[in-house]
C-alpha positions in Angstrom: -16.5 23.7 5.6 -13.4 23.4 7.7 -11.2 20.6 9.1 -8.9 20.2 12.1 -5.8 18.1 11.5 -3.8 17.6 14.7 -0.1 16.9 14.8 -1.0 13.5 16.3 -3.3 11.9 13.8 -4.3 9.2 16.3 -6.6 11.9 17.8 -8.5 12.0 14.5 -9.4 14.5 12.0 -12.5 16.6 12.7 -14.6 17.8 9.7 -17.0 20.7 10.2 -20.0 22.1 8.3 -19.8 25.7 9.6 -23.2 26.7 8.2 -25.2 23.9 9.9 -23.0 23.5 13.0 -22.4 19.8 12.3 -19.2 17.8 12.6 -17.7 14.3 12.7 -14.3 12.7 13.4 -12.4 10.3 11.2 -9.7 8.4 13.3 -7.1 6.2 11.6 -6.8 2.8 13.2 -3.3 2.3 11.7 0.1 3.7 12.6 0.9 7.3 11.6 3.7 9.6 12.6 3.6 13.2 13.7 2.5 15.7 11.2 4.8 18.3 9.6 4.1 21.2 7.3 5.9 20.8 4.0 5.2 22.9 0.9 1.7 23.9 2.1 0.9 20.2 2.8 0.6 18.4 6.1 2.7 15.2 5.9 2.6 12.3 8.3 5.5 9.9 7.9 4.7 6.4 9.1 7.5 5.2 11.5 6.8 1.6 10.6 7.7 2.2 6.9 4.2 2.3 5.6 2.9 5.0 3.3 3.2 8.7 4.1 -0.1 10.4 4.5 -0.1 13.8 2.7 -3.0 16.2 3.2 -3.5 19.1 0.8 -6.1 21.9 1.4 -8.3 22.3 -1.7 -11.0 24.8 -2.5 -13.7 22.1 -2.1 -12.2 20.1 0.7 -9.2 18.1 1.8 -7.2 15.9 -0.5 -5.5 12.9 1.2 -2.8 11.0 -0.6 -1.0 7.9 0.7 2.5 7.8 -0.8 4.7 4.8 -0.8 8.5 5.5 -1.2 8.8 2.0 -2.5 6.5 -0.8 -3.5 5.0 -2.6 -0.5 5.9 -6.2 0.1 2.2 -7.1 0.0 0.4 -5.7 -3.1 -2.9 -5.8 -1.2 -3.3 -3.3 1.6 -6.1 -2.3 4.0 -6.4 0.8 6.1 -9.3 1.3 8.5 -10.7 4.5 10.0 -13.2 4.9 12.9 -16.1 7.2 12.0 -17.3 9.0 15.1 -20.7 10.3 14.0 -23.1 12.1 16.3 -26.8 10.9 16.3 -27.6 13.7 13.9 -25.5 12.2 11.1 -25.4 8.9 9.2 -22.9 7.4 6.7 -23.8 5.7 3.5 -21.9 4.5 0.4 -22.6 6.6 -2.6 -23.1 5.4 -6.2 -19.7 6.7 -7.3 -17.9 4.7 -4.6 -17.5 7.6 -2.2 -19.0 7.8 1.2 -21.6 10.4 2.0 -22.4 11.8 5.5 -26.0 12.8 5.7 -28.2 14.8 8.1 -31.9 15.4 8.4 -33.5 18.3 6.6 -31.1 21.4 6.8 -34.0 23.6 7.9 -33.8 21.9 11.3 -30.4 23.5 11.8 -30.6 27.0 10.3 -31.7 29.9 12.4 -34.0 27.9 14.6 -35.6 29.6 17.5 -37.6 27.8 20.2 -40.6 29.1 22.1 -40.0 26.7 24.9 -38.3 23.5 26.1 -40.9 21.3 24.4 -40.2 22.9 20.9 -36.5 22.5 21.5 -37.0 18.8 22.3 -39.1 18.2 19.2 -36.4 19.8 17.0 -33.7 17.7 18.6 -35.7 14.6 18.1 -36.3 15.4 14.5 -32.6 16.0 14.0 -31.7 12.5 15.4 -34.7 10.4 14.2 -35.6 12.2 11.0 -34.6 10.7 7.6 -31.0 11.4 6.9 -31.2 12.5 3.2 -29.3 15.8 3.2 -25.7 15.3 2.0 -23.5 17.3 4.3 -20.1 15.8 3.7 -18.7 13.7 0.8 -15.6 11.5 1.1 -14.5 10.8 -2.5 -13.8 7.3 -3.6 -10.2 6.2 -3.3 -8.0 5.9 -6.4 -4.5 4.6 -7.0 -2.0 6.2 -9.2 1.3 4.5 -9.8 4.3 6.5 -11.0 7.5 5.6 -12.8 8.2 3.7 -15.9 8.1 0.3 -14.2 4.5 0.6 -13.1 2.6 -2.5 -14.0 -0.6 -4.3 -13.1 -4.0 -2.9 -12.6 -4.2 -1.5 -9.0 -7.6 -0.6 -7.6 -9.0 0.7 -4.3 -12.5 0.9 -2.8 -14.2 1.8 0.4 -16.0 -0.7 2.6 -18.4 0.8 5.1 -19.3 -1.3 8.2 -23.0 -2.2 8.5 -23.4 0.1 11.5 -21.5 3.0 9.7 -18.8 3.3 12.4 -15.8 2.0 10.4 -14.6 3.0 7.0 -12.0 0.7 5.4 -9.9 1.4 2.3 -9.1 -1.9 0.4 -6.4 -1.6 -2.1 -5.2 -4.3 -4.4 -2.5 -4.7 -7.0 0.0 -2.1 -5.6 3.2 -3.5 -7.1 5.5 -0.7 -8.1 
């Protein structure tokens, strides 16, 4: 597993499965600033006063936090990402509220040798048209943590995946302090 986070997040983040040779892009459709390395984290400050996006490398992936310096005027917020998936991957909502990115059987990707062009075409076809049941990437469900002694309400967040699997939206409600 690896990830590429550019200084300019409008270019999108690219997630890689280094073992299977699969990758996809996640591109924010909202304003972000340029990324700066601060205390082993990559921080994108929103020039429009929205939340900072803070990315921290973890052993099992990448943690993304959206940090508000002050309560937003609207306690209900929405952020949308474009999912750029190749034909070999499909996105589905998981039972825990996260989003899974799935491929066909991993044996179609590991150490595959072809005896001819026809074999190669059959494998490529199986990768794209085969049942996508192998979980390759998992995007954890969003959560909201409020800090400070004045925190009130019951904030919540959830993912909404478009029917065609090309847009991922974070819907947050009740962000009030």
